[in-house]
C-alpha distance (Angstrom), angle and dihedral (degrees) to the residues before:
residue distance angle dihedral
M1 . . .
E2 3.84 . .
L3 3.77 112.4 .
P4 3.84 125.0 -135.4
I5 3.81 117.8 -103.5
L6 3.84 103.1 -129.7
N7 3.79 101.1 175.5
R8 3.80 99.2 74.4
K9 3.78 126.2 100.0
I10 3.81 111.6 -147.1
I11 3.79 125.6 178.6
H12 3.83 122.2 -163.6
I13 3.82 110.5 -160.1
D14 3.77 116.1 -164.1
M15 3.81 121.5 179.3
D16 3.80 114.7 -132.9
A17 3.83 112.5 -109.9
F18 3.78 85.8 -32.6
Y19 3.84 104.4 -170.3
A20 3.82 93.3 39.9
S21 3.85 92.5 44.9
V22 3.80 90.8 51.4
E23 3.83 90.1 53.3
Q24 3.84 91.3 48.3
K25 3.75 91.6 47.5
D26 3.84 94.3 48.6
F27 3.79 94.0 41.6
P28 3.89 108.5 37.8
E29 3.80 91.4 -171.1
L30 3.84 86.8 71.7
K31 3.82 93.5 56.5
G32 3.76 114.1 118.0
K33 3.83 93.2 11.2
P34 3.83 125.2 115.0
L35 3.78 102.1 -102.8
A36 3.81 135.6 -171.7
V37 3.76 123.2 -168.2
G38 3.77 111.8 -148.3
G39 3.79 129.9 4.2
S40 3.80 125.0 56.5
E41 3.76 138.1 -126.8
I42 3.81 90.8 -92.0
R43 3.82 102.4 42.2
G44 3.82 146.8 -24.0
V45 3.76 132.7 74.9
I46 3.81 126.6 -85.3
S47 3.82 116.6 -114.9
A48 3.79 95.9 -167.3
A49 3.79 142.0 -6.8
S50 3.81 132.7 -150.1
Y51 3.76 121.1 -119.9
E52 3.80 89.0 -107.4
A53 3.79 88.8 58.9
R54 3.80 94.1 43.7
K55 3.80 89.7 62.4
F56 3.83 86.2 69.3
G57 3.81 92.9 49.7
V58 3.78 96.2 -98.5
R59 3.78 111.1 151.0
S60 3.84 139.5 173.4
A61 3.83 115.2 -88.4
M62 3.84 89.3 31.6
S63 3.75 119.6 126.6
G64 3.80 115.7 -103.5
V65 3.82 89.9 -126.8
Q66 3.82 92.7 56.6
A67 3.81 92.0 43.1
K68 3.85 91.9 52.9
K69 3.83 89.6 52.0
L70 3.83 91.0 52.5
C71 3.81 93.1 44.9
P72 3.85 114.1 23.6
E73 3.85 90.4 -176.0
L74 3.83 92.7 55.9
V75 3.80 115.4 137.3
F76 3.83 116.6 -147.6
V77 3.82 121.6 -151.7
R78 3.77 130.7 -178.9
P79 3.81 114.4 -109.7
R80 3.82 118.4 -108.6
F81 3.79 104.1 -157.5
E82 3.81 94.5 173.3
R83 3.80 88.7 60.4
Y84 3.82 92.4 45.9
T85 3.77 90.4 49.3
E86 3.81 91.7 48.6
L87 3.83 91.4 54.4
S88 3.83 92.5 41.8
K89 3.82 89.9 57.6
K90 3.78 89.7 49.6
I91 3.79 90.4 52.0
R92 3.83 93.3 47.2
K93 3.81 89.4 51.9
I94 3.82 86.6 61.9
F95 3.78 91.2 50.4
Y96 3.80 91.1 54.4
E97 3.79 90.6 55.8
Y98 3.80 87.3 67.6
T99 3.85 103.5 36.5
D100 3.80 142.6 -9.1
L101 3.77 90.5 -139.6
V102 3.83 96.5 89.5
E103 3.84 122.1 145.1
P104 3.78 112.0 -170.0
L105 3.80 113.4 -154.7
S106 3.79 96.2 -176.4
L107 3.80 139.1 -28.0
D108 3.80 90.7 -68.9
E109 3.80 107.4 37.5
A110 3.79 140.6 45.4
Y111 3.80 143.6 162.7
L112 3.80 120.3 -121.3
D113 3.81 124.8 -165.3
V114 3.85 104.6 -150.8
T115 3.80 95.8 167.8
Q116 3.78 84.8 117.5
N117 3.83 110.8 17.9
K118 3.75 139.8 179.3
K119 3.83 93.0 -116.3
G120 3.80 93.8 55.9
N121 3.79 89.7 -130.8
P122 3.85 113.3 147.7
S123 3.83 93.6 -160.6
A124 3.78 114.3 87.1
T125 3.84 88.3 -174.0
L126 3.76 93.3 58.4
L127 3.82 91.3 43.6
A128 3.80 90.7 53.8
Q129 3.84 90.5 50.2
E130 3.81 89.9 50.5
I131 3.82 94.1 46.9
R132 3.79 91.9 49.7
K133 3.80 90.9 49.4
R134 3.82 90.5 49.9
I135 3.81 90.7 51.3
F136 3.79 91.2 51.5
D137 3.82 94.6 44.2
E138 3.82 92.5 50.0
T139 3.81 102.2 36.2
G140 3.83 106.8 18.3
L141 3.82 88.4 -124.6
T142 3.77 128.3 121.2
A143 3.80 126.8 -131.5
S144 3.75 134.3 -169.5
A145 3.86 125.4 -145.3
G146 3.77 140.4 -157.3
I147 3.83 119.2 -159.6
S148 3.78 126.3 -164.8
V149 3.81 147.8 115.7
N150 3.82 96.3 -75.1
K151 3.74 142.1 24.2
F152 3.82 96.1 -108.3
V153 3.84 95.8 56.9
A154 3.80 92.6 38.3
K155 3.81 91.1 56.3
I156 3.80 93.5 49.3
A157 3.83 90.3 46.8
S158 3.78 93.3 53.2
D159 3.81 90.0 64.6
Y160 3.80 93.8 53.8
N161 3.81 102.6 81.5
K162 3.81 101.1 25.4
P163 2.90 131.4 -174.4
N164 3.81 109.2 46.2
G165 3.84 96.5 -16.8
Q166 3.77 141.7 100.9
K167 3.78 140.8 -148.5
T168 3.78 130.9 -155.8
V169 3.79 121.9 -153.5
N170 3.81 106.0 -165.8
P171 3.83 121.8 -149.5
D172 3.78 93.3 -101.4
E173 3.85 91.6 48.9
V174 3.82 98.1 52.3
T175 3.80 96.8 89.4
T176 3.79 97.3 48.7
F177 3.82 91.1 40.7
L178 3.81 92.4 56.5
E179 3.84 94.6 40.6
A180 3.80 91.6 55.9
L181 3.80 94.5 43.3
D182 3.83 120.4 115.3
I183 3.81 106.9 -116.0
R184 3.83 89.7 -124.9
K185 3.76 90.5 63.0
F186 3.79 93.2 59.2
Y187 3.80 106.7 109.8
G188 3.84 107.9 -116.5
I189 3.79 95.9 25.5
G190 3.78 106.6 108.3
K191 3.77 132.2 -171.3
V192 3.84 94.4 -85.8
T193 3.82 94.8 48.9
A194 3.81 91.0 44.6
E195 3.77 90.5 54.3
R196 3.84 90.9 51.6
M197 3.79 89.6 49.8
Y198 3.81 91.5 51.7
Q199 3.80 87.4 57.5
F200 3.80 87.7 61.6
G201 3.81 93.4 45.7
I202 3.80 93.9 -103.4
Y203 3.80 110.1 143.7
T204 3.82 105.4 138.7
G205 3.78 138.1 29.8
M206 3.77 89.5 -97.5
D207 3.79 91.2 56.1
L208 3.79 88.8 51.0
K209 3.80 92.2 47.3
L210 3.82 91.4 55.7
R211 3.80 90.8 61.2
S212 3.81 117.8 92.1
L213 3.78 123.8 -119.3
D214 3.81 89.3 -115.0
F215 3.83 91.4 53.3
L216 3.80 94.5 49.1
E217 3.79 92.9 44.8
Q218 3.79 91.4 49.1
H219 3.80 95.1 51.2
F220 3.84 101.5 30.9
G221 3.80 104.0 25.6
K222 3.82 117.9 -149.8
S223 3.82 90.1 -10.4
G224 3.81 87.8 60.4
V225 3.83 90.2 61.3
H226 3.80 88.4 50.8
Y227 3.84 91.6 50.0
Y228 3.84 90.2 49.1
Y229 3.76 92.0 58.5
I230 3.78 102.6 37.1
V231 3.81 94.3 53.8
R232 3.84 84.9 57.7
G233 3.79 90.3 53.9
I234 3.82 91.9 -106.8
H235 3.80 108.5 140.5
N236 3.81 107.1 126.7
S237 3.82 97.2 166.0
P238 3.83 107.8 138.7
V239 3.80 124.9 -126.7
K240 3.79 101.5 -96.4
P241 3.78 113.2 -147.5
N242 3.79 92.1 -179.5
R243 3.75 96.4 47.6
I244 3.80 109.6 169.4
S245 3.76 121.7 -142.7
K246 3.78 114.8 -122.7
S247 3.81 94.3 -153.7
V248 3.79 140.9 9.2
G249 3.80 122.6 -150.6
A250 3.75 148.8 162.3
E251 3.83 129.7 -155.1
R252 3.79 141.0 176.3
T253 3.82 133.8 -151.3
F254 3.81 111.1 -148.5
N255 3.80 127.5 -134.5
E256 3.79 88.8 -133.1
N257 3.78 129.0 26.5
L258 3.80 114.4 -101.9
S259 3.79 121.0 -136.7
S260 3.79 101.1 171.5
E261 3.79 123.3 75.2
V262 3.80 88.9 -147.4
F263 3.83 90.8 65.8
M264 3.79 89.8 43.4
E265 3.82 91.8 56.7
E266 3.80 89.0 60.7
R267 3.80 91.4 51.3
L268 3.82 91.2 46.2
E269 3.78 89.5 56.4
N270 3.80 91.8 58.4
I271 3.83 91.9 45.1
A272 3.81 90.6 49.7
K273 3.79 90.1 50.4
E274 3.83 90.8 53.2
L275 3.80 92.1 47.1
D276 3.81 90.6 48.5
R277 3.82 88.4 53.9
R278 3.77 92.2 52.0
L279 3.84 93.0 47.6
Q280 3.81 91.9 49.2
K281 3.78 91.1 47.9
H282 3.78 92.9 54.9
K283 3.86 94.2 34.7
I284 3.78 94.2 -126.9
A285 3.80 136.9 131.3
G286 3.79 135.2 -171.4
K287 3.79 143.1 -160.7
T288 3.84 103.9 -143.7
V289 3.81 118.7 70.7
T290 3.80 117.4 -166.0
L291 3.81 126.1 -166.8
K292 3.84 114.4 -153.7
I293 3.80 117.6 -157.3
K294 3.81 123.8 -174.1
Y295 3.81 113.4 -170.0
S296 3.77 129.1 -148.2
D297 3.78 90.1 -98.7
F298 3.87 88.3 56.7
S299 3.81 93.0 -112.2
L300 3.81 113.9 142.8
Q301 3.75 131.3 -136.8
T302 3.84 131.1 178.1
R303 3.79 128.2 -166.6
S304 3.85 121.1 -169.1
K305 3.77 139.0 -169.9
T306 3.81 126.3 -173.9
L307 3.81 116.7 -150.0
P308 3.82 124.6 -153.5
Y309 3.81 91.8 -120.0
F310 3.80 140.9 40.5
I311 3.81 116.2 -91.0
S312 3.81 135.8 -176.5
D313 3.80 100.5 154.5
K314 3.80 116.9 121.1
S315 3.86 94.6 -135.3
I316 3.81 93.1 55.6
L317 3.79 92.8 43.3
L318 3.81 90.0 51.8
E319 3.81 94.0 44.6
T320 3.83 91.1 51.8
A321 3.77 93.6 44.9
K322 3.83 90.9 51.7
E323 3.84 89.6 49.5
L324 3.84 88.2 53.3
L325 3.79 91.2 46.5
Y326 3.81 91.8 58.4
Q327 3.79 93.8 38.8
E328 3.82 90.1 101.6
K329 3.78 138.5 -5.2
L330 3.78 117.0 -78.0
K331 3.83 114.5 -112.2
E332 3.76 98.5 -146.3
S333 3.78 141.6 -10.7
V334 3.81 112.6 -60.3
R335 3.82 128.5 -118.4
L336 3.79 99.5 174.7
L337 3.83 138.6 26.7
G338 3.75 127.9 -173.5
I339 3.80 138.6 177.2
S340 3.76 123.5 -157.2
I341 3.79 134.3 173.7
S342 3.81 124.4 -149.7
N343 3.79 138.6 164.5
L344 3.80 84.1 73.9
N345 3.80 127.0 -164.4
S346 3.87 86.9 -129.9
E347 3.85 88.3 67.8
I348 3.79 91.4 68.2
K349 3.79 93.7 54.0
K350 3.80 111.4 100.6
T351 3.74 115.4 -121.4
V352 3.82 119.5 -167.5
V353 3.81 115.5 -154.8
V354 3.80 116.3 -167.2
Q355 3.80 111.7 -153.6
L356 3.81 114.2 -166.0
K357 3.78 117.5 -158.5
F358 3.79 128.3 -161.3
E359 3.78 136.7 154.4
F360 3.81 116.3 -58.9
C-alpha cells in the first residue's frame, strides 16, 4: 500500500466570501447587509453570498427566489468578474513571492507548497499568517488558511476557523484529525454520498477507516478506493503549478424561460462567441462539444458530440451546438444554456512538476 508523505508543507488559502466581500469593500453602503452576488428575487442563480446572508441559509448555487424567501432583506448585486479577476491576480502575485509551487483552483482559492520557500522560513504556519496579513494590507480582504502535509487535509483545515482564521494539522495529528472528522466534512463527499454512508453506519472518519478496501470499492466504486486512502492520510498528489484545464465553457441564465429553439439559436450564438474568445485567449482547441441545458424545473441535461479534429472556431462551435439542440425534443422551457469544449489539445502537452521534499 502507498505510504503517506509526511514531510511536505502545504497551505490552502481560501478567500472569505470573495465576490460578496469585494462588493462590500468597494461599496461601503453594503457592509453589514445580507448580500447575494448574481441572481435576483424573481429568477437566476446566486454566485456568492455574504456571511450576513449565510446566517439565513442563503448559499451559492441557490435560486434567487428561494434565497429571498429565506432572507427577505437580501440585497442582490450584479457580479463584476473583471474586478474579481483583477484582485485575484493581485493576490496570486503575493503567493509567488513565497513559492513558485502555486496551484490555483479558482479566482478565490489556491494551494501553495512552501516546503522550500523563497523566504527561507521553516514554519508553514507563520508563512500562512504572513500571507493572510499581506492579502488584507494590499486588498482589504480577509482570507482563511489550512496548513498540513497534503492538499486534502489542508483544504479541510482551511474551513475550520473561517472567516479570517487558520488551522494547522501537524504530521503527528493527521490520523486523529481524520478519524474524528464528521464524514460530511470530507472534501469530495457530498450530501448524496454521505446519506449512502449513513446507511452503512459510517458517520466519522473512524467509521470509514474500519471498512475494508473491498467493501468501499464494492459500494462506492473508484471513489471508494479514494476514500480508503484519504482517511489514512494518504493523498500524495503534488501541488501542480501548471495545472491544465480539462474543459472550457460559457453559459447564460435567461431573464425569462425560452420555449422556442429559434430564440435559443440566437442565445447560442452569443455563448459561442464568448467561448471562442476564451479559447483564442488561451490558444487552445478541443474535439468534444457539449451543450448544457437547464430546464425551468431546474433539471439538467447535457448532449455531446466528438469531432475527428480540434476546433476553436465560433462558426463550428455554433453549428455543432445547434445540431445538439435539435438532437431530441426539449422536455420543458429552458432557463439556461451553455456550451463547453473538452478533449483539449492542451491535455496532450507534457507538463513536468518538480516536487521538492524536506523535513516538516
